[in-house]
C-alpha positions as CSV (number, residue, x, y, z in Angstrom):
1,M,19.4,-19.6,18.4
2,T,15.9,-20.7,19.7
3,N,12.6,-21.8,18.6
4,H,10.9,-20.0,21.3
5,P,9.5,-16.7,20.5
6,L,11.3,-13.4,22.0
7,N,9.3,-12.1,24.9
8,V,9.1,-8.4,24.8
9,G,7.5,-5.7,26.8
10,I,6.2,-2.4,25.4
11,I,6.6,0.9,27.0
12,G,4.0,3.4,25.8
13,A,0.4,2.7,24.1
14,G,0.1,5.8,22.0
15,R,0.1,5.9,18.1
16,I,3.4,4.3,17.5
17,G,3.1,1.8,20.5
18,R,-0.1,0.5,19.1
19,V,1.5,0.0,15.6
20,H,4.4,-2.1,17.1
21,A,2.1,-4.0,19.4
22,E,-0.1,-5.0,16.2
23,N,2.9,-6.0,14.2
24,L,4.1,-8.2,17.2
25,A,0.5,-9.7,17.6
26,F,-0.2,-10.3,13.9
27,R,2.7,-10.2,11.6
28,I,5.9,-11.2,13.8
29,P,5.7,-14.7,14.9
30,E,9.3,-14.8,16.1
31,A,8.3,-12.6,19.1
32,R,5.3,-11.8,21.6
33,A,4.5,-9.0,23.7
34,L,4.1,-10.3,27.4
35,A,3.2,-6.9,28.8
36,I,2.3,-3.4,28.0
37,T,2.5,-0.2,30.2
38,D,1.7,3.5,29.7
39,L,0.6,6.5,32.0
40,N,-2.8,6.1,30.4
41,R,-3.8,2.8,31.5
42,D,-7.1,2.8,29.7
43,A,-4.9,3.0,26.3
44,A,-2.7,0.2,27.4
45,E,-5.8,-1.9,28.1
46,R,-7.2,-1.3,24.6
47,V,-4.1,-2.2,23.0
48,A,-3.8,-5.2,25.1
49,A,-7.3,-6.4,24.3
50,R,-6.6,-5.7,20.7
51,C,-3.3,-7.6,20.6
52,G,-3.8,-10.4,23.0
53,I,-1.3,-9.2,25.5
54,P,-1.5,-10.9,28.7
55,T,-0.4,-8.2,31.3
56,V,-1.1,-4.8,31.6
57,A,1.8,-3.5,33.7
58,A,1.4,-0.8,36.6
59,S,4.5,0.5,35.8
60,V,7.8,0.3,33.8
61,D,9.5,-1.2,36.7
62,Q,7.1,-4.3,36.7
63,I,8.2,-4.7,33.1
64,L,11.8,-4.4,33.8
65,A,11.6,-6.8,36.8
66,D,10.0,-9.7,34.8
67,P,12.5,-12.3,33.9
68,A,10.7,-13.7,31.2
69,I,10.9,-10.3,29.2
70,R,14.1,-10.3,27.3
71,A,13.6,-7.0,25.3
72,V,11.6,-4.0,25.5
73,L,10.2,-1.4,23.0
74,I,10.3,2.1,24.0
75,C,7.4,3.9,22.4
76,S,6.8,6.8,25.0
77,S,7.3,10.6,24.7
78,T,10.8,11.7,23.8
79,D,11.7,13.2,27.0
80,T,11.6,9.5,28.6
81,H,13.8,7.9,26.1
82,A,17.4,8.2,27.5
83,D,16.2,7.6,30.9
84,L,14.4,4.3,29.9
85,I,17.2,3.0,27.9
86,V,19.4,3.6,31.2
87,R,16.9,1.5,33.3
88,A,16.3,-1.2,30.6
89,A,20.1,-1.6,30.2
90,S,20.6,-1.8,33.9
91,A,17.9,-4.8,34.0
92,G,19.8,-6.5,31.3
93,K,17.0,-6.1,28.6
94,H,17.7,-5.3,24.9
95,I,16.3,-2.5,23.7
96,F,14.6,-0.8,20.7
97,C,13.9,2.8,21.2
98,E,11.8,5.1,18.9
99,K,13.6,8.4,17.8
100,P,15.1,10.6,18.9
101,I,17.0,9.2,21.7
102,A,17.0,12.7,23.4
103,H,17.2,16.2,22.3
104,S,20.7,16.6,24.5
105,L,23.8,14.9,23.4
106,A,24.9,14.4,27.0
107,K,21.6,12.6,27.6
108,I,22.3,10.6,24.4
109,D,25.9,9.8,25.4
110,T,24.9,8.4,29.1
111,A,22.2,6.1,27.4
112,L,24.5,4.7,25.0
113,A,27.2,4.3,27.5
114,A,24.6,2.5,29.7
115,A,23.5,0.1,27.0
116,R,27.3,-0.6,26.0
117,Q,28.5,-1.2,29.4
118,A,25.5,-3.7,29.9
119,G,26.2,-5.6,26.8
120,V,22.7,-5.2,25.6
121,K,21.4,-4.7,21.8
122,L,20.2,-1.2,21.1
123,Q,18.2,-0.3,17.9
124,I,16.9,3.2,17.1
125,G,13.4,3.5,15.4
126,F,14.5,5.1,12.0
127,N,11.8,3.0,10.1
128,R,12.5,4.5,6.6
129,R,15.6,2.7,6.3
130,F,13.2,-0.5,5.8
131,D,11.2,1.0,3.1
132,P,11.7,-1.1,0.0
133,N,11.9,2.3,-2.1
134,F,14.6,3.6,-0.3
135,A,16.5,0.2,0.3
136,R,16.4,0.1,-3.6
137,I,18.4,3.4,-3.8
138,R,20.9,2.4,-1.3
139,A,21.6,-1.1,-3.2
140,A,22.0,0.9,-6.5
141,V,24.7,3.0,-4.6
142,V,26.3,0.0,-2.9
143,S,26.5,-2.1,-6.2
144,G,27.8,0.6,-8.3
145,E,24.8,0.6,-10.6
146,I,24.5,4.4,-11.0
147,G,28.4,4.9,-10.8
148,A,29.7,7.2,-8.1
149,P,27.1,9.6,-6.4
150,R,27.4,13.1,-7.2
151,L,23.9,14.8,-5.9
152,L,21.4,13.7,-3.5
153,H,17.8,15.4,-3.4
154,I,15.5,14.3,-0.5
155,I,11.7,15.7,-0.5
156,S,9.9,15.2,2.7
157,R,6.7,17.3,3.3
158,D,3.9,16.5,5.6
159,P,0.1,17.0,4.7
160,A,-0.5,19.3,7.6
161,P,1.4,20.9,10.5
162,P,1.2,19.4,13.9
163,P,-0.3,21.2,16.7
164,V,1.4,24.0,18.4
165,S,1.4,22.2,21.7
166,Y,3.4,19.6,20.0
167,V,6.0,21.9,18.5
168,R,6.5,23.6,21.7
169,V,7.9,20.2,23.1
170,S,9.2,18.4,20.0
171,G,12.6,19.9,19.8
172,G,11.7,21.8,16.5
173,I,11.5,21.0,12.9
174,F,15.0,19.4,12.6
175,L,14.6,17.2,15.4
176,D,11.1,15.9,14.9
177,M,10.8,15.9,10.9
178,T,14.1,16.4,9.3
179,I,15.9,14.0,11.7
180,H,14.4,11.1,9.5
181,D,15.9,12.7,6.5
182,F,19.3,13.4,8.3
183,D,19.2,9.6,8.8
184,M,18.3,9.0,5.3
185,A,20.8,10.9,3.8
186,R,23.6,9.0,5.6
187,F,22.0,5.7,5.0
188,L,21.7,6.2,1.2
189,I,24.9,7.7,0.5
190,G,26.9,5.6,3.0
191,D,29.1,8.5,4.2
192,E,29.0,11.3,6.9
193,V,28.0,14.8,6.5
194,E,30.5,17.4,7.4
195,E,28.8,20.8,6.9
196,I,25.4,22.0,6.8
197,Y,23.8,25.1,5.6
198,T,19.8,26.0,6.2
199,A,17.5,28.5,4.6
200,A,14.2,28.5,6.4
201,G,11.2,30.5,7.4
202,V,7.6,30.4,8.8
203,M,5.1,30.2,5.8
204,V,2.5,27.7,6.9
205,D,1.4,28.9,10.5
206,P,2.5,32.1,12.1
207,A,1.7,30.1,15.7
208,I,4.6,27.9,14.9
209,G,7.0,30.7,14.6
210,E,5.6,32.3,17.7
211,A,6.7,28.9,19.5
212,G,10.2,29.3,18.2
213,D,10.0,26.8,15.5
214,L,10.1,26.8,11.7
215,D,7.7,25.1,9.2
216,T,9.6,25.4,5.7
217,A,13.2,24.6,5.0
218,L,15.8,23.9,2.3
219,L,19.2,22.4,3.8
220,V,22.4,21.8,1.8
221,L,24.6,19.0,3.0
222,R,28.2,18.4,2.3
223,F,29.4,15.0,2.5
224,R,32.9,13.9,3.5
225,N,33.2,12.0,0.2
226,G,32.2,15.3,-1.8
227,V,28.9,14.3,-2.5
228,I,26.3,17.5,-2.3
229,G,22.8,16.7,-0.9
230,T,19.6,18.7,-0.3
231,I,16.7,18.2,1.9
232,D,13.5,20.1,1.0
233,N,11.0,20.1,4.1
234,C,7.5,21.6,4.5
235,R,5.1,21.0,7.3
236,Q,2.2,21.3,4.8
237,A,1.7,19.9,1.4
238,A,-2.0,20.3,0.2
239,Y,-1.9,17.2,-2.0
240,G,-0.7,15.0,0.9
241,Y,2.3,13.1,2.3
242,D,5.3,13.9,-0.2
243,Q,8.2,11.4,0.5
244,R,10.5,11.2,-2.6
245,A,14.5,11.0,-3.0
246,E,16.8,11.0,-5.9
247,I,20.4,10.4,-6.3
248,L,22.4,11.3,-9.4
249,G,25.6,9.3,-10.1
250,S,28.4,9.3,-12.7
251,A,26.7,6.5,-14.5
252,G,23.1,7.2,-14.0
253,S,20.4,8.1,-11.8
254,I,17.7,6.5,-9.3
255,A,14.6,8.0,-7.8
256,T,11.7,7.1,-6.0
257,Q,8.1,8.5,-6.3
258,N,5.1,8.8,-3.8
259,C,3.2,5.9,-2.8
260,Y,-0.5,5.7,-3.8
261,P,-3.5,3.8,-2.5
262,N,-4.0,2.4,-6.0
263,Q,-2.2,2.4,-9.6
264,A,-5.4,3.8,-11.4
265,T,-5.3,6.7,-13.9
266,I,-8.3,8.5,-14.8
267,S,-8.3,10.0,-18.3
268,T,-11.1,12.4,-19.4
269,G,-11.6,15.0,-22.0
270,Q,-10.5,17.7,-19.5
271,S,-7.5,16.1,-17.5
272,V,-5.3,12.9,-17.0
273,R,-5.1,12.3,-13.1
274,R,-4.8,10.1,-10.4
275,D,-5.8,9.9,-6.6
276,L,-3.7,11.6,-4.0
277,P,-0.7,9.9,-2.3
278,L,-1.1,7.9,0.9
279,N,-1.8,10.6,3.5
280,F,0.6,10.3,6.4
281,F,3.3,8.3,7.5
282,M,1.2,5.7,9.2
283,E,-0.1,4.4,5.9
284,R,2.9,5.3,3.7
285,Y,5.3,3.2,6.0
286,T,3.1,0.3,7.1
287,E,5.6,-2.4,5.8
288,S,8.8,-0.5,7.2
289,F,7.4,-0.3,10.9
290,A,7.0,-4.2,10.6
291,S,10.4,-4.7,9.1
292,E,12.4,-2.7,11.5
293,V,10.9,-4.5,14.6
294,R,11.4,-7.9,12.8
295,S,15.1,-6.8,12.2
296,F,15.4,-6.0,15.9
297,V,14.1,-9.4,16.9
298,Q,16.3,-11.1,14.7
299,S,19.5,-9.4,15.8
300,V,18.7,-10.4,19.6
301,V,17.8,-14.0,18.8
302,Q,20.7,-14.6,16.4
303,G,23.4,-12.3,18.3
304,T,23.9,-10.0,15.5
305,P,24.4,-6.3,15.4
306,T,21.4,-4.2,15.2
307,A,20.8,-2.5,11.8
308,V,20.3,1.0,13.3
309,T,22.8,1.3,16.1
310,G,22.9,4.0,19.0
311,L,25.6,6.1,17.1
312,D,23.0,6.1,14.3
313,G,20.7,7.7,16.7
314,R,23.1,10.2,17.9
315,I,24.4,11.5,14.7
316,P,21.1,13.1,13.2
317,V,20.6,14.8,16.6
318,V,24.2,16.4,15.9
319,M,22.9,17.3,12.3
320,G,19.8,18.8,13.7
321,L,21.6,20.9,16.0
322,A,24.0,22.2,13.2
323,A,21.0,22.9,11.2
324,R,19.4,24.9,13.6
325,K,22.8,26.9,14.3
326,S,23.1,27.4,10.7
327,Y,19.8,29.2,10.4
328,D,20.2,31.2,13.6
329,E,24.0,32.4,12.5
330,R,23.1,32.6,8.8
331,R,26.3,30.5,7.8
332,A,27.4,26.9,6.9
333,V,28.1,25.0,10.2
334,K,30.4,22.0,10.5
335,L,29.2,19.1,12.4
336,S,32.6,19.3,14.4
337,E,31.3,22.7,15.7
338,I,28.4,20.8,17.9
339,Q,29.6,19.6,21.3
C-alpha cells in the first residue's frame, strides 16, 4: 500500500482514451497520467492539455521505458492490443486493455501468457460489469434473492449503425457489439455458456451485408448450469440506445430498464410520454468507465486480483466465433468446437 498516486501512461488518445484520461484527471485521485501517446500527435496534445498530462510521448516505447510509470492503459485500435500487452508485460507494466484483446485466439493466448509470465496485472475493459444496474442484477443472483436463475434476456441495440469502414475491420457484430453482451451473460449468471445458436440477418443497411457482416441478431445461449439465455441485438433503434436485462428465477425476477436524461413524464390530452433514453454508450455508461479504471488502480495498489481477467477477455471472443459459426452453418455450436 502507498499514499502516492499510481503513475500511468495512456496509449491512444481517441474517444475512449479521452474518457479514461478525463476520469484519471478529474475523478480518480488515486492515480495520475504521466504521459500519453497517439499516432495522431495533435489528438494526444489536445487530451494532454485538457487533462494536465505533463508528457506527450513520441512513441509507445517512450512510455514503456519510463521507470516512473507503473501501469498503462491500452486504448488504441483493436489490431494493436495483443502486441501492446506483450510489450507492456515485457517492460514490467501493469495493464488495463480495452476489449477485445484480439480477433485471433492465438494472439490472445500469446498476450495472456506474456502477462502471466511477467507477473503483471491485466484487466480487460468490459465496463458494463461496473454499471450499478447490472451489478444489482448480479447481486440478486448471488444472494439468492430471486432463487435459482432459469431464463436470461439481454437487449442491446445501438441508436445508429457504425460506418461501413469500421465494420470492415471490427471483426463483425459478434466481436464488436455482442461481445459486451457475451461478457454480461457470463457475469450475470455466474456460469459458462456451453452452446450458442444464432439467427441473424441484414435488416438495417445493405452495405453492412456487402462488407460481410450482419446488423440484426437473436442468439440463444445454453449455460452449463441449465439456464437458457437470449441476446437481442440490432445496430439501429430509432428511439436511441436500448440497454436492458432481465433474469427470471425460481423465486422471482429482476429487470433493468433504460437510463434517461431525466425522470420527467409529460402528460397531455393526447399522450403520456417521456424524453428519449440516453443516446449512446458514452452517456449511458459514464459512471462505469470511471469505476472500472478505479477498480484497476486499486488492484495494482493493493495487490489484489483484477475484476475482469485476461480469461474474461478470451471467453467472449470464443463465444463470438461460435455465434458466427452457428449463423454460417445454421446450427447450434458448442464452444468446445472453437479452437
